[in-house]
Structures are given as structure tokens and as C-alpha cells.
C-alpha positions in Angstrom: 17.6 15.2 18.5 17.6 15.1 14.5 20.0 15.9 11.9 19.6 17.5 8.5 19.8 13.5 7.0 17.2 13.0 9.5 14.6 15.7 7.9 15.2 14.7 4.8 14.6 11.1 5.7 11.2 12.3 7.3 10.5 14.6 3.7 10.7 11.7 1.9 8.2 9.8 3.3 6.2 12.7 3.9 6.4 13.2 7.6 7.2 16.8 9.0 9.8 17.4 11.5 7.1 18.8 13.8 5.3 15.4 14.0 8.3 13.4 14.3 9.3 15.2 17.3 5.5 15.1 18.7 6.1 11.1 18.4 9.0 11.2 20.2 7.1 13.4 22.9 4.0 10.7 23.0 6.5 7.9 23.3 8.0 9.6 26.3 5.0 10.8 28.0 2.4 8.3 26.8 -0.8 8.9 26.9 -3.6 9.4 29.0 -6.5 6.8 29.8 -9.7 7.7 29.0 -12.7 8.6 31.6 -15.1 6.2 31.9 -18.8 6.9 32.9 -19.5 3.1 32.3 -19.7 0.0 30.3 -22.3 0.4 27.6 -25.1 -2.4 28.0 -28.6 -3.0 26.7 -30.9 -0.1 27.6 -27.8 1.9 28.5 -26.1 2.5 24.9 -26.6 -0.7 23.2 -29.5 -1.2 21.3 -31.5 -4.8 21.0 -33.9 -5.0 18.2 -36.8 -6.8 18.1 -37.8 -9.1 14.8 -40.2 -6.7 13.6 -38.1 -3.7 13.7 -35.3 -5.7 11.7 -37.6 -6.5 9.4 -38.1 -2.6 9.0 -34.9 -1.7 9.0 -33.8 -4.4 6.3 -36.9 -2.8 4.2 -35.1 0.7 4.5 -32.0 -0.7 3.7 -33.5 -2.6 -0.1 -35.0 0.5 -0.6 -31.5 2.8 -0.1 -30.1 -0.1 -2.6 -32.6 1.2 -5.2 -31.6 5.0 -5.2 -28.4 6.7 -6.0 -26.4 6.3 -3.0 -22.8 5.2 -3.3 -22.0 1.9 -1.4 -18.8 0.2 -0.6 -17.4 -2.5 1.5 -14.1 -1.9 2.8 -11.9 -4.5 4.2 -8.6 -4.3 6.0 -6.6 -7.3 4.6 -3.0 -6.1 5.0 -2.1 -8.4 8.2 0.3 -11.4 7.7 -0.9 -14.7 8.3 2.3 -15.2 10.3 0.3 -15.3 13.6 -2.2 -17.5 12.7 0.9 -20.3 12.2 2.6 -19.6 15.4 2.4 -22.8 17.0 3.4 -24.8 14.0 6.4 -22.4 13.3 7.6 -23.1 17.0 7.1 -27.0 16.6 9.2 -26.7 13.6 11.9 -25.0 15.3 11.5 -27.4 18.1 13.7 -30.9 19.1 9.9 -32.6 18.6 9.9 -35.0 15.5 6.4 -35.7 16.3 3.4 -33.9 17.5 4.2 -32.8 21.0 1.0 -31.0 21.9 -2.7 -31.2 21.7 -2.7 -28.3 19.0 -0.2 -29.6 16.8 -2.0 -33.2 17.1 -5.1 -31.9 16.3 -3.6 -30.1 13.1 -2.7 -33.5 12.0 -5.3 -35.8 13.0 -8.1 -33.5 11.2 -5.5 -32.3 8.4 -8.5 -33.4 5.7 -10.7 -30.8 7.2 -8.7 -27.8 5.5 -9.3 -26.5 2.8 -6.1 -26.3 1.6 -5.3 -29.6 2.0 -5.4 -30.9 -1.5 -3.3 -27.8 -2.4 -0.7 -29.0 0.1 -0.8 -32.3 -0.8 -0.1 -31.8 -4.4 2.8 -29.8 -3.0 4.4 -32.5 -1.2 4.2 -34.8 -3.9 5.5 -32.5 -6.4 8.7 -31.8 -4.1 9.1 -34.5 -2.1 7.5 -37.2 -4.1 5.2 -38.6 -1.0 1.5 -37.9 -0.2 1.1 -35.7 3.3 -0.8 -39.3 4.3 2.9 -41.1 3.2 4.8 -38.4 5.0 2.7 -39.1 8.4 3.3 -42.8 8.5 6.7 -41.8 7.8 6.6 -39.5 10.9 7.9 -36.7 8.5 5.6 -34.5 10.2 7.9 -31.3 9.8 8.2 -31.6 6.0 4.9 -31.1 5.9 4.7 -27.9 8.1 7.9 -26.6 6.1 6.2 -26.9 2.6 2.8 -25.2 4.3 4.5 -22.4 5.8 7.6 -21.6 3.2 8.5 -20.7 0.0 9.3 -24.1 -1.5 5.6 -24.9 -0.6 2.5 -23.0 -0.3 4.3 -19.9 1.4 1.4 -19.7 3.9 3.8 -18.1 6.8 4.5 -15.4 4.6 1.0 -14.6 2.4 -1.7 -12.5 4.1 -5.0 -14.0 5.4 -6.7 -12.9 2.7 -5.0 -15.2 -0.1 -5.1 -18.3 2.2 -7.9 -21.2 1.4 -10.6 -20.7 4.1 -13.6 -22.7 3.0 -14.1 -25.6 1.1 -17.0 -26.2 -1.4 -17.5 -29.5 -3.2 -15.8 -28.2 -6.6 -13.8 -25.5 -5.3 -12.3 -24.0 -2.4 -12.5 -20.4 -1.4 -10.3 -17.8 0.3 -10.9 -15.1 2.7 -10.6 -12.8 0.0 -13.4 -14.3 -2.1 -15.5 -14.7 0.5 -15.4 -11.0 0.7 -16.6 -10.7 -2.9 -19.5 -13.2 -2.4 -20.5 -11.2 0.8 -20.6 -7.9 -0.9 -22.7 -9.2 -3.5 -25.5 -10.4 -1.2 -25.8 -6.7 0.7 -24.2 -4.0 -1.2 -25.6 -4.6 -4.6 -26.6 -1.0 -6.2 -29.2 -0.7 -8.5 -26.7 -0.9 -11.5 -25.8 -4.3 -10.3 -22.4 -3.2 -9.1 -20.6 -4.4 -5.9 -17.6 -1.7 -5.0 -15.5 -3.5 -2.5 -11.9 -1.9 -1.2 -9.3 -3.9 0.5 -6.5 -2.0 2.3 -3.2 -4.4 1.5 0.5 -4.7 2.0 2.8 -3.4 -0.7 4.5 -6.3 -1.3 1.3 -8.4 -1.7 -1.0 -6.2 -4.0 -0.1 -7.7 -7.2 -1.1 -11.0 -5.4 -4.2 -9.9 -4.7 -4.7 -8.8 -8.2 -3.6 -11.9 -9.7 -6.3 -13.7 -7.4 -9.1 -11.3 -8.3 -8.5 -12.0 -12.0 -8.5 -15.5 -12.0 -11.6 -15.4 -9.5 -14.0 -12.2 -11.0 -15.2 -14.1 -14.0 -17.1 -16.9 -11.8 -18.6 -14.7 -9.2 -19.6 -12.1 -11.4 -21.6 -14.7 -13.5 -22.8 -16.5 -10.5 -24.4 -13.3 -8.7 -25.0 -11.3 -12.3 -23.0 -8.4 -11.4 -20.6 -6.1 -12.0 -17.4 -6.1 -9.3 -15.5 -2.8 -8.9 -12.2 -3.8 -6.9 -9.6 -1.5 -5.7 -6.6 -1.6 -3.4 -4.7 0.6 -1.7 -1.8 0.7 1.2 -1.0 2.2 4.1 0.9 5.6 3.4 4.2 5.8 4.2 3.4 9.2 5.7 1.5 7.1 8.7 4.3 5.5 9.6 5.8 6.5 13.3 9.0 6.0 14.7 10.3 4.2 17.5 12.5 4.7 20.4 14.8 2.9 22.9 13.8 2.5 26.5 16.0 5.7 27.2 13.6 7.5 24.7 16.2 8.6 22.4 15.1 7.4 18.8 16.3 4.3 17.4 18.4 3.9 14.5 18.9 1.5 11.8 22.9 -0.2 11.3 22.4 2.7 8.6 22.2 5.4 11.0 18.4 6.1 9.7 15.6 6.4 12.4 13.5 3.7 12.3 10.1 4.1 11.5 7.2 1.3 11.5 3.4 1.3 10.1 1.2 2.6 12.4 -1.0 0.4 13.3 -5.0 0.0 11.5 -5.5 3.3 13.0 -3.5 4.7 9.9 -6.3 3.5 7.9 -8.4 6.3 8.8 -6.3 8.0 5.6 -7.3 5.4 3.6 -11.0 5.4 4.4 -10.8 9.4 3.8 -9.9 8.9 0.5 -12.9 6.4 -0.5 -15.5 8.5 -2.2 -18.6 7.0 -0.8 -22.1 8.1 1.0 -22.2 4.4 3.0 -18.8 2.6 3.5 -19.1 -0.9 5.5 -16.2 -1.9 7.4 -15.1 -5.8 8.4 -12.0 -7.8 9.1 -10.8 -9.6 6.0 -10.7 -12.9 8.5 -14.2 -12.8 9.9 -16.2 -14.8 7.3 -17.9 -18.1 6.8 -19.1 -20.4 4.2 -22.3 -20.0 2.4 -24.6 -22.4 4.8 -23.7 -19.5 7.3 -23.6 -16.6 5.6 -27.5 -15.8 6.4 -27.5 -14.4 9.7 -24.3 -12.1 8.7 -26.3 -10.7 5.8 -29.3 -10.1 7.5 -27.8 -8.0 10.4 -25.8 -6.4 7.7 -28.9 -4.8 6.0 -30.4 -4.1 10.1 -27.2 -1.9 10.8 -27.6 -0.4 7.2 -30.9 0.3 7.2 -30.5 2.3 11.0 -28.1 4.6 9.7 -29.6 5.7 7.0 -32.5 6.1 9.0 -30.7 7.9 11.1 -28.8 9.9 8.8 -32.1 11.2 7.3 -33.1 12.3 10.1 -30.5 14.0 11.4 -30.1 15.9 7.9 -33.9 16.6 8.9 -32.9 18.3 11.9 -29.5 20.0 10.4 -31.7 21.6 7.8 -34.4 23.0 10.7 -31.3 24.5 12.3 -30.4 26.4 9.5 -33.1 28.4 9.7 -35.6 29.9 12.8 -36.3 26.5 15.3 -38.5 27.1 18.2 -37.7 26.0 21.8 -40.3 23.1 21.7 -38.0 21.9 18.5 -34.7 22.3 20.3 -36.2 20.3 22.9 -37.1 17.8 20.7 -34.1 17.5 19.0 -31.7 17.5 22.7 -34.2 14.7 23.5 -32.9 12.5 20.3 -29.2 13.2 20.3 -29.5 12.2 24.2 -31.6 9.0 23.6 -30.8 7.8 20.0 -27.3 8.8 19.8 -26.4 8.6 23.5 -24.6 12.4 23.6 -24.7 13.1 27.5 -24.5 17.0 28.0 -25.5 16.3 31.9 -21.7 18.3 33.1 -21.6 20.2 29.6 -22.4 24.1 29.9 -24.8 24.5 26.9 -25.2 28.1 26.2 -26.3 27.8 22.8 -28.5 25.3 22.4 -28.8 25.3 18.5 -25.3 25.9 18.1 -24.2 23.2 20.4 -26.8 20.7 18.0 -25.5 21.8 15.2 -22.2 20.6 16.2 -23.6 17.5 17.3 -25.5 16.4 14.3 -22.9 17.5 11.5 -20.5 14.6 11.8 -20.0 11.4 10.6 -22.1 8.8 11.5 -21.2 5.2 12.1 -23.6 1.9 13.4 -21.4 -0.7 15.2 -22.4 -4.3 16.0 -21.5 -5.7 19.3 -21.5 -9.4 20.3 -22.1 -10.9 23.6 -19.0 -10.8 25.7 -18.3 -15.2 25.3 -14.5 -14.9 26.0 -13.4 -13.7 22.7 -10.9 -11.1 22.5 -11.7 -7.6 21.4 -12.0 -4.0 22.5 -15.5 -3.6 23.9 -18.0 -0.4 23.4 -18.1 2.2 27.0 -19.6 5.2 27.5 -16.7 7.9 27.8 -16.2 11.8 28.7 -15.1 14.3 26.2 -13.0 17.3 26.5 -16.2 19.4 26.3 -17.6 17.5 28.8 -20.5 15.5 27.3 -20.5 11.8 27.4 -20.6 9.4 24.1 -20.5 6.0 23.1 -16.6 5.2 22.2 -14.8 1.4 21.5 -12.2 1.3 23.8 -9.2 -1.2 23.8 -8.1 -2.4 27.5 -4.9 -0.5 26.7 -6.7 2.4 27.2 -8.3 1.6 30.4 -6.2 2.7 33.8 -5.6 -0.5 35.3 -4.6 1.5 38.6 -8.3 2.8 38.5 -10.5 0.6 40.7 -13.7 2.0 39.0 -12.5 1.7 35.5 -11.7 -1.8 36.0 -15.0 -2.5 37.6 -16.7 -0.9 34.4 -14.3 -3.5 32.1 -15.3 -6.4 34.4 -19.1 -5.8 33.9 -18.5 -5.2 30.4 -21.2 -7.2 28.9 -20.1 -6.6 24.9 -17.3 -6.7 22.9 -16.6 -5.3 19.4 -16.4 -7.8 16.3 -15.7 -4.9 14.1 -18.4 -4.5 12.1 -19.6 -1.1 11.0 -21.2 0.9 8.6 -20.5 4.5 8.1 -22.3 7.5 6.5 -19.2 10.0 5.6 -21.1 12.9 3.6 -22.8 16.1 5.6 -26.5 17.4 5.1 -25.4 19.4 1.9 -23.8 16.3 0.1 -20.0 17.2 0.8 -17.7 14.6 2.5 -16.5 15.0 5.3 -12.7 15.2 5.9 -12.3 12.3 8.7 -9.1 13.3 9.8 -10.6 16.4 11.6 -12.5 13.9 13.9 -9.6 11.7 15.1 -8.4 12.1 18.8 -4.6 12.2 18.4 -4.3 11.6 22.2 -6.1 8.2 21.9 -2.8 6.1 21.2 -1.2 3.0 21.7 2.3 2.4 22.7 3.7 -1.1 22.6 7.0 -2.8 23.6 8.8 -4.5 20.1 12.2 -5.5 19.5 14.4 -4.8 16.8 17.8 -6.8 16.3 17.7 -8.1 20.0 17.0 -4.8 21.4 13.8 -3.5 23.0 12.4 -0.6 21.4 8.7 1.6 22.3 6.7 2.0 19.3 3.8 3.9 18.7 0.3 2.8 17.1 -2.0 5.8 15.8 -5.4 6.2 17.3 -7.0 2.8 16.4 -9.4 3.0 13.1 -12.9 2.2 15.4 -11.2 3.8 18.4 -9.8 7.1 18.6 -9.5 7.8 14.7 -13.5 7.6 15.0 -13.7 9.3 18.3 -15.8 12.3 17.5 -17.9 10.3 15.1 -22.2 10.0 15.8 -22.1 6.4 17.3 -24.7 4.0 17.8 -24.0 0.6 19.2 -26.2 -2.3 18.4 -26.4 -6.2 19.6 -25.7 -8.3 16.7 -25.7 -12.4 17.0 -22.6 -14.1 18.1 -23.1 -16.0 14.9 -21.9 -13.3 12.8 -18.7 -13.2 14.4 -16.0 -16.2 13.3 -12.4 -14.7 13.5 -9.8 -17.0 12.2 -6.7 -16.3 14.7 -4.8 -19.4 14.4 -5.1 -21.9 11.9 -6.7 -24.6 13.9 -9.7 -22.2 14.0 -10.5 -22.9 10.4 -11.4 -26.3 12.5 -14.1 -24.6 13.9 -17.7 -26.1 12.6 -18.1 -22.2 11.2 -15.7 -22.6 8.9 -16.4 -26.4 7.6 
């Protein structure tokens, strides 16, 4: 199947022959669907916290910030903004000379409400000698779109979301990237007034991010009286995955080399694994709001972080006890905690040695995941699923991991009350202070297979187990309900016209 030249290509990007062959096999055979016990809900896998409890958890987090804990905010920011402008690209490539649907019409009618309006207006004047208003009056709509999307203008069609101007303030505008700097100062500022934020970016954009950071850093260090420690990483080439044709044969480029593609956000488990922190927040680049709406986000970030350190403290106490002699009564307490707090069900698991069972279940990375009530937004959902050892545990599943031909599984999905907004806080050290190797907790059989096109030819591509899906399959997981106000993604450019982004 593979030649000597292929093997040399694999070695150049850090992929073994065995791994390449395994990927071909996975693309041929697919992945098994997960067996679902039920959709997680309030009282059955999802916590709903009362006001008093939230206040106590915020207090716990504020106390933690006074200690030596190393806190990092991680933001996946490599996604291109091109999908945000899908409708504008279609309009530009159409025969229409004026707005041809309600979406495009709204874009132009409300144009002045976009944070990037002034920057786009300056480009229009510089490039064609007319303001946006004058171009609209002349019905030169496509000139405006061209100068927004392409390199002769703002080039927004090729930039990552993080570098787009999202929000307008009286004296300046902020990109999504800068809004994350602001957020970081409001809930990760440690006792040394240091804010650590890590962005995963595409190789072609890393210098743009660094230049943007240098231009904005002084303003926000002065505003919040902090010192930022901002770092960047890219997805490792060794996490790329190969593609096959519909015949299952590896697809080749015109030069005969095997086609590899980025392995999806699941590849970022390696970037997360490389971070040397105690507590790590994870949040997507486009889920930010202007200052007037930030308080709910800040409060609930502190709530889930406070719960994390509380749960970690209890688990560490249990593990230290398990290193010595433990009475049956204490083992009963620990089993109850595993079942009631961590939602680990052992009813179908033959637990022979409770002490060893508990040690294995407790001594794992921990994550607290915010979950939002399902109001029609896209996203994976929280479920209770069966593991290979017979236990059940909370997992975040994408719809592609659910068997559409299984009536029981489909009923679970239809009855799901919450979805995943990517709102996580993670503890990645064990009770001895040693860093977990997060790659040991990935379920390799929870990847995704997608259909794509290359040079007009249909191909099948492999995405690695998702960062918050299979890549964290063997973590201790707790789901917490958070308000919908904390979830404000920007999937299309007109989302920036929502009240939450003005």
C-alpha cells in the first residue's frame, strides 16, 4: 500500500507507518457508536447550583487565586473566519448586482453596527475613492464585499476569527483575541498579578497574532494592572491524518505524495498536554461578549473553577487515604462519592477490589464542563455512556457518534435538554503533584469520518477524537448548568449584529 517514499514522507512529519496503516483501516471500517445509557439532565448527571452554593464556590476560587496554583486560559484560535462569510462569498460569486436575500440585505442595512465598519470605510476610500455610503448609493455592493473579504482590503475572508474586529467601544474596537485578554484578567489573575493565556493558532497566522498582541498589550496591562504571559502553539504536523478515496485507497497529491490534512480540534489534546499548569480553562475564540455583558461569564467561570478545586481537594484526600489501610466504612463513602458526585456507575461492573477500583477512578484528570439549556444552537451534548469496563460516566457526544438507526439512542438525543458550549476548566496534576500524561486518557475509537472534496474528487478524511469528546473520554467529569447568557458564539458575520455583540 505504501512505498519507501511514502514512509520517508511519514517520518518527515513524525508519523509512523503503523499509524498511517491504522488510519487507513479506521477510514475503511469506521468507528463504533457509543452505547448510551441516557441523556444527562438536571438531577441525572447535570448539577444545577443555588445562589448560595455559587457564592461559596466563587469564594473558593478567589481563595485558590491567592495560592501557588498555576492557572492558564487556553483558547483554540486556529479556525478560519471564511465560514463566517459564506453568504457574502455566495453573493459575490452570483449574478446578482444588489442584495438578493434577507441575509445580505440585513448586512448592508445595518452595516454601521459592525465594529469593523470604520476600518472598512477607510479601505473603501483608499482603494476606490468612495465611502461605503457612496458605494451603496451607486449600487456597488460587490466592491464593498470584495474589500471586506480579500487581500486588497481587510482580507477578512482569509483571516482567523480571533483577528476580526468584534466589538465597538466609544474610543476603540476590540477583536475577539483582545476580548479574551480582558476575560483572562477578570478570572485568572493570580497572586502575582500575572495572567497566563495560551492560543492555538495556524502557522500562517502566528506572526499576525503576535503583532496584534504587541499593539494591544500595553493598554490592557495598564488597565488591569497585570502582567500578561501570552503564548502560542500550532497543531503538530504529527497529528495530521491521511485521506482516502471512496475506494479506500490513500488519496495522493499531484506529485504522488499521500494527502494529509489537519486532524481536527482533537489534535489539540497534544497542545493541552504540553501546557505546564495546574488549572486550565478552555473556551472557544468566538464566544465573547462586550464588557457590559461579561459579568455572567466571569461569575460562572469562577463557579466552575471553584467546584473544580473543591472536587480535586476531596479526591486527593481519598487517594492519600487509599495509600494506606482503609476501612470498609470509608470505602463505602468513597464509592458513594464516585457514584453521586462523579456520576460513575458501577452497576454493570464486576468490582472485585474496591480499593484498586477507586484508586484507578480517582487518579485521573478532572474537568468541570458548563452546559447550557438546549435552545436550538448547534453543538454536542452531555450524555451518560457505557465504558469498556462496564462502568458508566458522563461524556460529551457529537451527533455523529450516535447511531441514527438505534431507536433508543435517537430517543435519548431527542430528549436531550442541554448542549455543550465548550466551557471547561481542567485539573491536570495528580495527588502527588505530578502532571498527567493526557494522551493516556484518550479513547482512540471515538474519532470522526467526514466527506470532503479535493480537486473535485470526493474523499474521506479522518478527524481525531474531539478535544472535549473522546480525547477526554477517561477523565473524571462533572456537568454544571450555566446560563445561556454565557454562550454567544459568532458563526456568521450577521451574528455580530445580535444585541449580545453590540
